TIFI-422747 format. One record per residue (C-alpha): residue number from 1; z, x, y. Coordinates in steps of 0.2 Angstrom, whole numbers. Example, Ala and Ser with C-alpha at 12.3 -4.5 7.8 and 13.67 -1.06 7.14 Angstrom:
<rs>
@num = 1&w = 39&u = 62&v = -22
@num = 2&w = 36&u = 68&v = -5
</rs>
This chain:
<rs>
@num = 1&w = 1405&u = 559&v = 593
@num = 2&w = 1396&u = 576&v = 596
@num = 3&w = 1404&u = 582&v = 579
@num = 4&w = 1397&u = 567&v = 569
@num = 5&w = 1379&u = 569&v = 576
@num = 6&w = 1380&u = 588&v = 572
@num = 7&w = 1384&u = 583&v = 554
@num = 8&w = 1369&u = 572&v = 551
@num = 9&w = 1358&u = 585&v = 559
@num = 10&w = 1365&u = 598&v = 547
@num = 11&w = 1363&u = 586&v = 532
@num = 12&w = 1345&u = 583&v = 536
@num = 13&w = 1340&u = 601&v = 538
@num = 14&w = 1348&u = 605&v = 522
@num = 15&w = 1339&u = 592&v = 512
@num = 16&w = 1323&u = 597&v = 520
@num = 17&w = 1325&u = 615&v = 515
@num = 18&w = 1329&u = 610&v = 498
@num = 19&w = 1313&u = 599&v = 496
@num = 20&w = 1302&u = 614&v = 502
@num = 21&w = 1311&u = 625&v = 489
@num = 22&w = 1307&u = 614&v = 474
@num = 23&w = 1288&u = 613&v = 479
@num = 24&w = 1287&u = 631&v = 479
@num = 25&w = 1295&u = 633&v = 462
@num = 26&w = 1283&u = 621&v = 452
@num = 27&w = 1275&u = 631&v = 438
@num = 28&w = 1260&u = 628&v = 427
@num = 29&w = 1260&u = 623&v = 409
@num = 30&w = 1264&u = 637&v = 396
@num = 31&w = 1251&u = 647&v = 388
@num = 32&w = 1245&u = 641&v = 371
@num = 33&w = 1234&u = 647&v = 357
@num = 34&w = 1217&u = 639&v = 351
@num = 35&w = 1212&u = 638&v = 332
@num = 36&w = 1195&u = 634&v = 326
@num = 37&w = 1194&u = 629&v = 307
@num = 38&w = 1181&u = 620&v = 295
@num = 39&w = 1167&u = 628&v = 304
@num = 40&w = 1150&u = 623&v = 296
@num = 41&w = 1132&u = 623&v = 302
@num = 42&w = 1135&u = 608&v = 313
@num = 43&w = 1154&u = 605&v = 314
@num = 44&w = 1170&u = 613&v = 318
@num = 45&w = 1188&u = 607&v = 320
@num = 46&w = 1198&u = 612&v = 336
@num = 47&w = 1217&u = 613&v = 336
@num = 48&w = 1228&u = 621&v = 349
@num = 49&w = 1247&u = 623&v = 353
@num = 50&w = 1255&u = 611&v = 365
@num = 51&w = 1256&u = 617&v = 383
@num = 52&w = 1274&u = 614&v = 389
@num = 53&w = 1276&u = 610&v = 407
@num = 54&w = 1292&u = 619&v = 414
@num = 55&w = 1295&u = 604&v = 425
@num = 56&w = 1293&u = 593&v = 410
@num = 57&w = 1278&u = 584&v = 417
@num = 58&w = 1265&u = 576&v = 406
@num = 59&w = 1251&u = 588&v = 402
@num = 60&w = 1232&u = 583&v = 399
@num = 61&w = 1219&u = 594&v = 392
@num = 62&w = 1201&u = 596&v = 396
@num = 63&w = 1189&u = 604&v = 383
@num = 64&w = 1173&u = 613&v = 387
@num = 65&w = 1160&u = 620&v = 375
@num = 66&w = 1149&u = 633&v = 382
@num = 67&w = 1154&u = 627&v = 400
@num = 68&w = 1149&u = 609&v = 395
@num = 69&w = 1164&u = 597&v = 397
@num = 70&w = 1166&u = 587&v = 381
@num = 71&w = 1183&u = 578&v = 384
@num = 72&w = 1195&u = 577&v = 398
@num = 73&w = 1213&u = 570&v = 400
@num = 74&w = 1216&u = 572&v = 382
@num = 75&w = 1234&u = 570&v = 377
@num = 76&w = 1231&u = 576&v = 359
@num = 77&w = 1230&u = 594&v = 354
@num = 78&w = 1215&u = 592&v = 342
@num = 79&w = 1196&u = 588&v = 343
@num = 80&w = 1182&u = 587&v = 331
@num = 81&w = 1166&u = 596&v = 336
@num = 82&w = 1150&u = 588&v = 330
@num = 83&w = 1131&u = 590&v = 332
@num = 84&w = 1132&u = 609&v = 333
@num = 85&w = 1117&u = 620&v = 330
@num = 86&w = 1117&u = 631&v = 315
@num = 87&w = 1121&u = 650&v = 317
@num = 88&w = 1125&u = 648&v = 335
@num = 89&w = 1139&u = 656&v = 345
@num = 90&w = 1150&u = 644&v = 355
@num = 91&w = 1164&u = 647&v = 368
@num = 92&w = 1178&u = 635&v = 369
@num = 93&w = 1188&u = 633&v = 384
@num = 94&w = 1203&u = 622&v = 385
@num = 95&w = 1212&u = 618&v = 402
@num = 96&w = 1230&u = 611&v = 401
@num = 97&w = 1235&u = 603&v = 418
@num = 98&w = 1251&u = 595&v = 423
@num = 99&w = 1252&u = 580&v = 435
@num = 100&w = 1255&u = 591&v = 450
@num = 101&w = 1238&u = 599&v = 446
@num = 102&w = 1245&u = 616&v = 440
@num = 103&w = 1234&u = 622&v = 425
@num = 104&w = 1233&u = 635&v = 411
@num = 105&w = 1217&u = 640&v = 403
@num = 106&w = 1214&u = 646&v = 385
@num = 107&w = 1198&u = 650&v = 377
@num = 108&w = 1190&u = 658&v = 361
@num = 109&w = 1173&u = 660&v = 353
@num = 110&w = 1166&u = 655&v = 336
@num = 111&w = 1149&u = 655&v = 327
@num = 112&w = 1143&u = 641&v = 316
@num = 113&w = 1136&u = 646&v = 299
@num = 114&w = 1118&u = 646&v = 293
@num = 115&w = 1114&u = 629&v = 284
@num = 116&w = 1110&u = 636&v = 267
@num = 117&w = 1100&u = 628&v = 253
@num = 118&w = 1108&u = 620&v = 238
@num = 119&w = 1112&u = 633&v = 224
@num = 120&w = 1100&u = 636&v = 210
@num = 121&w = 1102&u = 627&v = 194
@num = 122&w = 1094&u = 627&v = 176
@num = 123&w = 1085&u = 613&v = 168
@num = 124&w = 1086&u = 609&v = 149
@num = 125&w = 1074&u = 598&v = 139
@num = 126&w = 1081&u = 591&v = 123
@num = 127&w = 1078&u = 577&v = 110
@num = 128&w = 1059&u = 580&v = 112
@num = 129&w = 1049&u = 567&v = 102
@num = 130&w = 1032&u = 560&v = 102
@num = 131&w = 1034&u = 549&v = 117
@num = 132&w = 1051&u = 553&v = 124
@num = 133&w = 1063&u = 567&v = 129
@num = 134&w = 1080&u = 570&v = 137
@num = 135&w = 1082&u = 580&v = 154
@num = 136&w = 1099&u = 588&v = 158
@num = 137&w = 1102&u = 600&v = 173
@num = 138&w = 1116&u = 610&v = 181
@num = 139&w = 1124&u = 603&v = 197
@num = 140&w = 1117&u = 611&v = 213
@num = 141&w = 1131&u = 616&v = 225
@num = 142&w = 1128&u = 615&v = 244
@num = 143&w = 1136&u = 630&v = 253
@num = 144&w = 1142&u = 618&v = 266
@num = 145&w = 1149&u = 606&v = 254
@num = 146&w = 1137&u = 592&v = 258
@num = 147&w = 1131&u = 579&v = 246
@num = 148&w = 1116&u = 584&v = 235
@num = 149&w = 1103&u = 572&v = 228
@num = 150&w = 1089&u = 575&v = 215
@num = 151&w = 1071&u = 570&v = 213
@num = 152&w = 1061&u = 572&v = 197
@num = 153&w = 1042&u = 574&v = 196
@num = 154&w = 1032&u = 574&v = 179
@num = 155&w = 1015&u = 583&v = 180
@num = 156&w = 1015&u = 580&v = 199
@num = 157&w = 1020&u = 561&v = 198
@num = 158&w = 1037&u = 556&v = 205
@num = 159&w = 1047&u = 547&v = 191
@num = 160&w = 1064&u = 547&v = 199
@num = 161&w = 1072&u = 550&v = 216
@num = 162&w = 1089&u = 549&v = 225
@num = 163&w = 1098&u = 553&v = 209
@num = 164&w = 1116&u = 558&v = 210
@num = 165&w = 1118&u = 561&v = 191
@num = 166&w = 1111&u = 577&v = 183
@num = 167&w = 1102&u = 569&v = 168
@num = 168&w = 1087&u = 558&v = 165
@num = 169&w = 1079&u = 550&v = 150
@num = 170&w = 1060&u = 551&v = 149
@num = 171&w = 1050&u = 538&v = 140
@num = 172&w = 1032&u = 532&v = 138
@num = 173&w = 1026&u = 549&v = 136
@num = 174&w = 1010&u = 554&v = 127
@num = 175&w = 1011&u = 563&v = 110
@num = 176&w = 1005&u = 581&v = 108
@num = 177&w = 1005&u = 583&v = 128
@num = 178&w = 1011&u = 597&v = 139
@num = 179&w = 1022&u = 591&v = 153
@num = 180&w = 1029&u = 601&v = 168
@num = 181&w = 1045&u = 594&v = 175
@num = 182&w = 1050&u = 599&v = 193
@num = 183&w = 1068&u = 594&v = 199
@num = 184&w = 1072&u = 596&v = 218
@num = 185&w = 1090&u = 596&v = 224
@num = 186&w = 1091&u = 591&v = 242
@num = 187&w = 1106&u = 591&v = 254
@num = 188&w = 1108&u = 579&v = 269
@num = 189&w = 1100&u = 591&v = 280
@num = 190&w = 1084&u = 591&v = 269
@num = 191&w = 1087&u = 608&v = 263
@num = 192&w = 1081&u = 609&v = 245
@num = 193&w = 1080&u = 620&v = 230
@num = 194&w = 1069&u = 616&v = 215
@num = 195&w = 1069&u = 621&v = 197
@num = 196&w = 1055&u = 619&v = 184
@num = 197&w = 1053&u = 617&v = 165
@num = 198&w = 1038&u = 615&v = 154
@num = 199&w = 1039&u = 606&v = 137
@num = 200&w = 1026&u = 598&v = 125
@num = 201&w = 1029&u = 582&v = 116
@num = 202&w = 1028&u = 581&v = 97
@num = 203&w = 1012&u = 576&v = 88
@num = 204&w = 1013&u = 558&v = 81
@num = 205&w = 1009&u = 558&v = 63
@num = 206&w = 999&u = 543&v = 62
@num = 207&w = 994&u = 534&v = 45
@num = 208&w = 975&u = 535&v = 40
@num = 209&w = 964&u = 522&v = 48
@num = 210&w = 961&u = 505&v = 40
@num = 211&w = 945&u = 504&v = 29
@num = 212&w = 935&u = 491&v = 19
@num = 213&w = 935&u = 489&v = 1
@num = 214&w = 921&u = 480&v = -9
@num = 215&w = 919&u = 476&v = -27
@num = 216&w = 902&u = 477&v = -35
@num = 217&w = 893&u = 478&v = -52
@num = 218&w = 905&u = 465&v = -59
@num = 219&w = 903&u = 462&v = -77
@num = 220&w = 913&u = 454&v = -91
@num = 221&w = 923&u = 470&v = -94
@num = 222&w = 920&u = 482&v = -79
@num = 223&w = 918&u = 483&v = -60
@num = 224&w = 914&u = 496&v = -47
@num = 225&w = 927&u = 498&v = -33
@num = 226&w = 919&u = 505&v = -17
@num = 227&w = 927&u = 509&v = 0
@num = 228&w = 923&u = 516&v = 17
@num = 229&w = 931&u = 532&v = 23
@num = 230&w = 948&u = 532&v = 30
@num = 231&w = 949&u = 544&v = 44
@num = 232&w = 966&u = 552&v = 48
@num = 233&w = 970&u = 552&v = 67
@num = 234&w = 979&u = 569&v = 65
@num = 235&w = 964&u = 577&v = 56
@num = 236&w = 974&u = 578&v = 39
@num = 237&w = 965&u = 578&v = 23
@num = 238&w = 965&u = 560&v = 15
@num = 239&w = 965&u = 556&v = -3
@num = 240&w = 965&u = 540&v = -12
@num = 241&w = 974&u = 531&v = -26
@num = 242&w = 968&u = 516&v = -35
@num = 243&w = 979&u = 502&v = -42
@num = 244&w = 974&u = 488&v = -54
@num = 245&w = 987&u = 474&v = -54
@num = 246&w = 1000&u = 486&v = -47
@num = 247&w = 997&u = 499&v = -60
@num = 248&w = 990&u = 516&v = -54
@num = 249&w = 973&u = 519&v = -63
@num = 250&w = 967&u = 534&v = -52
@num = 251&w = 976&u = 546&v = -40
@num = 252&w = 971&u = 560&v = -28
@num = 253&w = 953&u = 554&v = -27
@num = 254&w = 942&u = 562&v = -14
@num = 255&w = 927&u = 551&v = -18
@num = 256&w = 924&u = 534&v = -11
@num = 257&w = 922&u = 524&v = -27
@num = 258&w = 929&u = 521&v = -44
@num = 259&w = 923&u = 512&v = -59
@num = 260&w = 936&u = 500&v = -68
@num = 261&w = 932&u = 498&v = -87
@num = 262&w = 940&u = 489&v = -101
@num = 263&w = 943&u = 473&v = -92
@num = 264&w = 945&u = 456&v = -99
@num = 265&w = 931&u = 443&v = -96
@num = 266&w = 934&u = 429&v = -85
@num = 267&w = 950&u = 437&v = -78
@num = 268&w = 956&u = 438&v = -60
@num = 269&w = 962&u = 456&v = -55
@num = 270&w = 970&u = 463&v = -39
@num = 271&w = 963&u = 480&v = -34
@num = 272&w = 973&u = 490&v = -21
@num = 273&w = 966&u = 506&v = -14
@num = 274&w = 979&u = 518&v = -5
@num = 275&w = 973&u = 531&v = 8
@num = 276&w = 986&u = 544&v = 11
@num = 277&w = 989&u = 560&v = 21
@num = 278&w = 1004&u = 571&v = 18
@num = 279&w = 1017&u = 558&v = 24
@num = 280&w = 1009&u = 541&v = 27
@num = 281&w = 998&u = 529&v = 18
@num = 282&w = 987&u = 514&v = 22
@num = 283&w = 983&u = 500&v = 9
@num = 284&w = 969&u = 488&v = 7
@num = 285&w = 969&u = 475&v = -7
@num = 286&w = 954&u = 465&v = -15
@num = 287&w = 954&u = 452&v = -28
@num = 288&w = 940&u = 449&v = -40
@num = 289&w = 936&u = 440&v = -56
@num = 290&w = 926&u = 447&v = -71
@num = 291&w = 912&u = 437&v = -77
@num = 292&w = 911&u = 428&v = -93
@num = 293&w = 904&u = 437&v = -109
@num = 294&w = 885&u = 439&v = -106
@num = 295&w = 872&u = 431&v = -118
@num = 296&w = 869&u = 441&v = -134
@num = 297&w = 856&u = 454&v = -134
@num = 298&w = 838&u = 449&v = -138
@num = 299&w = 821&u = 457&v = -143
@num = 300&w = 805&u = 456&v = -133
@num = 301&w = 787&u = 456&v = -140
@num = 302&w = 771&u = 456&v = -131
@num = 303&w = 757&u = 446&v = -140
@num = 304&w = 739&u = 442&v = -137
@num = 305&w = 736&u = 456&v = -125
@num = 306&w = 719&u = 455&v = -116
@num = 307&w = 711&u = 464&v = -102
@num = 308&w = 719&u = 452&v = -89
@num = 309&w = 734&u = 444&v = -98
@num = 310&w = 747&u = 444&v = -112
@num = 311&w = 760&u = 433&v = -119
@num = 312&w = 778&u = 437&v = -118
@num = 313&w = 789&u = 431&v = -132
@num = 314&w = 808&u = 434&v = -134
@num = 315&w = 822&u = 429&v = -145
@num = 316&w = 834&u = 416&v = -138
@num = 317&w = 849&u = 425&v = -130
@num = 318&w = 864&u = 415&v = -137
@num = 319&w = 879&u = 415&v = -125
@num = 320&w = 896&u = 418&v = -134
@num = 321&w = 905&u = 406&v = -122
@num = 322&w = 893&u = 392&v = -125
@num = 323&w = 886&u = 393&v = -108
@num = 324&w = 868&u = 388&v = -104
@num = 325&w = 856&u = 403&v = -103
@num = 326&w = 842&u = 405&v = -90
@num = 327&w = 829&u = 419&v = -89
@num = 328&w = 822&u = 428&v = -75
@num = 329&w = 806&u = 438&v = -78
@num = 330&w = 800&u = 454&v = -68
@num = 331&w = 784&u = 463&v = -70
@num = 332&w = 784&u = 481&v = -63
@num = 333&w = 799&u = 476&v = -53
@num = 334&w = 792&u = 460&v = -45
@num = 335&w = 800&u = 444&v = -50
@num = 336&w = 788&u = 432&v = -57
@num = 337&w = 799&u = 418&v = -64
@num = 338&w = 817&u = 413&v = -61
@num = 339&w = 828&u = 400&v = -70
@num = 340&w = 815&u = 399&v = -85
@num = 341&w = 822&u = 390&v = -100
@num = 342&w = 809&u = 394&v = -113
@num = 343&w = 808&u = 410&v = -123
@num = 344&w = 789&u = 412&v = -120
@num = 345&w = 779&u = 416&v = -104
@num = 346&w = 761&u = 419&v = -101
@num = 347&w = 755&u = 433&v = -90
@num = 348&w = 739&u = 431&v = -81
@num = 349&w = 728&u = 440&v = -68
@num = 350&w = 733&u = 457&v = -74
@num = 351&w = 722&u = 472&v = -71
@num = 352&w = 712&u = 479&v = -87
@num = 353&w = 718&u = 495&v = -95
@num = 354&w = 734&u = 495&v = -85
@num = 355&w = 752&u = 499&v = -90
@num = 356&w = 765&u = 485&v = -86
@num = 357&w = 784&u = 485&v = -88
@num = 358&w = 791&u = 468&v = -92
@num = 359&w = 810&u = 465&v = -89
@num = 360&w = 818&u = 449&v = -95
@num = 361&w = 836&u = 445&v = -88
@num = 362&w = 846&u = 432&v = -98
@num = 363&w = 860&u = 425&v = -88
@num = 364&w = 873&u = 412&v = -91
@num = 365&w = 880&u = 399&v = -78
@num = 366&w = 894&u = 411&v = -74
@num = 367&w = 881&u = 425&v = -69
@num = 368&w = 884&u = 436&v = -84
@num = 369&w = 868&u = 444&v = -89
@num = 370&w = 859&u = 454&v = -103
@num = 371&w = 844&u = 463&v = -99
@num = 372&w = 829&u = 470&v = -110
@num = 373&w = 813&u = 478&v = -105
@num = 374&w = 797&u = 481&v = -114
@num = 375&w = 781&u = 491&v = -109
@num = 376&w = 763&u = 487&v = -114
@num = 377&w = 745&u = 490&v = -108
@num = 378&w = 731&u = 478&v = -105
@num = 379&w = 715&u = 480&v = -114
@num = 380&w = 699&u = 487&v = -106
@num = 381&w = 686&u = 474&v = -101
@num = 382&w = 674&u = 468&v = -115
@num = 383&w = 665&u = 453&v = -106
@num = 384&w = 667&u = 441&v = -120
@num = 385&w = 675&u = 426&v = -111
@num = 386&w = 670&u = 409&v = -116
@num = 387&w = 675&u = 391&v = -114
@num = 388&w = 674&u = 382&v = -130
@num = 389&w = 677&u = 364&v = -125
@num = 390&w = 686&u = 354&v = -112
@num = 391&w = 694&u = 337&v = -116
@num = 392&w = 702&u = 325&v = -104
@num = 393&w = 713&u = 311&v = -112
@num = 394&w = 728&u = 301&v = -111
@num = 395&w = 743&u = 307&v = -122
@num = 396&w = 756&u = 294&v = -127
@num = 397&w = 770&u = 306&v = -123
@num = 398&w = 766&u = 316&v = -108
@num = 399&w = 752&u = 306&v = -99
@num = 400&w = 735&u = 311&v = -93
@num = 401&w = 730&u = 329&v = -99
@num = 402&w = 716&u = 341&v = -97
@num = 403&w = 715&u = 353&v = -112
@num = 404&w = 704&u = 368&v = -112
@num = 405&w = 700&u = 379&v = -127
@num = 406&w = 694&u = 396&v = -123
@num = 407&w = 694&u = 414&v = -128
@num = 408&w = 707&u = 420&v = -116
@num = 409&w = 718&u = 408&v = -107
@num = 410&w = 728&u = 421&v = -97
@num = 411&w = 713&u = 427&v = -86
@num = 412&w = 710&u = 410&v = -79
@num = 413&w = 717&u = 407&v = -61
@num = 414&w = 710&u = 390&v = -56
@num = 415&w = 700&u = 376&v = -63
@num = 416&w = 689&u = 364&v = -53
@num = 417&w = 683&u = 347&v = -60
@num = 418&w = 672&u = 336&v = -49
@num = 419&w = 677&u = 345&v = -33
@num = 420&w = 696&u = 344&v = -37
@num = 421&w = 704&u = 361&v = -40
@num = 422&w = 719&u = 364&v = -51
@num = 423&w = 730&u = 380&v = -52
@num = 424&w = 746&u = 374&v = -58
@num = 425&w = 743&u = 374&v = -77
@num = 426&w = 752&u = 381&v = -92
@num = 427&w = 744&u = 393&v = -105
@num = 428&w = 751&u = 385&v = -120
@num = 429&w = 743&u = 398&v = -131
@num = 430&w = 731&u = 413&v = -129
@num = 431&w = 716&u = 402&v = -132
@num = 432&w = 723&u = 385&v = -125
@num = 433&w = 725&u = 380&v = -106
@num = 434&w = 732&u = 363&v = -101
@num = 435&w = 738&u = 354&v = -86
@num = 436&w = 742&u = 336&v = -81
@num = 437&w = 732&u = 324&v = -70
@num = 438&w = 735&u = 307&v = -62
@num = 439&w = 729&u = 291&v = -68
@num = 440&w = 718&u = 290&v = -53
@num = 441&w = 710&u = 307&v = -57
@num = 442&w = 708&u = 302&v = -75
@num = 443&w = 698&u = 286&v = -70
@num = 444&w = 688&u = 296&v = -57
@num = 445&w = 683&u = 309&v = -71
@num = 446&w = 680&u = 294&v = -83
@num = 447&w = 667&u = 287&v = -72
@num = 448&w = 659&u = 303&v = -67
@num = 449&w = 640&u = 304&v = -69
@num = 450&w = 639&u = 323&v = -73
@num = 451&w = 656&u = 328&v = -81
@num = 452&w = 654&u = 345&v = -75
@num = 453&w = 667&u = 358&v = -70
@num = 454&w = 670&u = 376&v = -66
@num = 455&w = 684&u = 389&v = -67
@num = 456&w = 688&u = 406&v = -60
@num = 457&w = 694&u = 420&v = -71
@num = 458&w = 697&u = 439&v = -69
@num = 459&w = 688&u = 452&v = -78
@num = 460&w = 686&u = 471&v = -75
@num = 461&w = 696&u = 469&v = -59
@num = 462&w = 685&u = 455&v = -52
@num = 463&w = 686&u = 437&v = -50
@num = 464&w = 672&u = 428&v = -59
@num = 465&w = 665&u = 410&v = -60
@num = 466&w = 662&u = 400&v = -77
@num = 467&w = 654&u = 383&v = -78
@num = 468&w = 658&u = 370&v = -91
@num = 469&w = 656&u = 352&v = -96
@num = 470&w = 670&u = 341&v = -101
@num = 471&w = 673&u = 326&v = -112
@num = 472&w = 684&u = 311&v = -107
@num = 473&w = 692&u = 301&v = -121
</rs>
């Protein structure tokens, strides 16, 4: 029995001694190396060797950066470091610990890089036109390999931003204008590099401005083309070509008018005036029609010239087209009759001893006209004006008439009979003046007790009165 008890005591003592020996022999994980890679201004990659525990226990890792614990109980052997400061020295300490609390420490230092600006680049401007251009630039590289975007300003105005491509088409530009292009390359950390380029758009060669064309002095065989000046926006010299029914009749004109001659009467024509600079042209068309052939020429004579009047006689102006002919009369440039159909006209109330120019215009219904003029001089005053007799009667053809026979019918301006004044009369001849009256006036004059009248006439530049008696038949 004593022997059995001794055996159990011995076994217990042996096992107790064996357990104490194992606790004393527990070793920490093996040493390991740390590697830092991919260091940028804000990041880095940590990798380390696996720490092997001699007792094959599981090993966990604690990572500290500048004494600040970032991770603990890691079972992996890598870690990405982020949010670092640029150009800063860091100390990495990694502690490998087994489950018994035995640990091994490894450390190392590294320094983040400076966050550099994107690299410089060149800008090229091509395909420059009046209102457009093409921008191309080289790619800007970020030292840290980060993405780069571009913004473009034109004369200080932003025209594009957040571009990834390295080209841009510019449009809606102004011709003949200098532009300054600034392209800014920016990385994700707002670090930037800029490049500039200046260019000038081409001058737009614009056509000469519009202008107006008019046709004047149209006759049966000619017309005058007139136009306003056509200004060239680019300041180029402008000349003019004239076309008649699509055939050029004048070229390189610097004047603003041209006379067309040798035309056909009563014919429609199309005139085109072309203003042109060195390259471009502007055209304006105008249609007109020549007049019919004018009345034939005619002679003018001045008869019965007195100190205050004269009688104008002219030949009938025959129209070759058979149109009716009317006459307009002018004395010293002032129109005194229009649409006259007779070829005789009495001039009255003239100034003695004065020169006058008489113009007679013979025109047909189409407006074609023939003109002739004559000059004469009135006589000096001789004071011999006399009324020979005045008759009032009824004519079977024209009605009731007053006929005055006198020495000069052209000097009379008005006639008054029994307080009724007449001034719309006709000098039928140098010595005869007549005018119509109503039947009522005739009866009044017939029953008049005195049969007296008066007239006003001009002599020596003065208006004089002359009294007379009349006969009623």
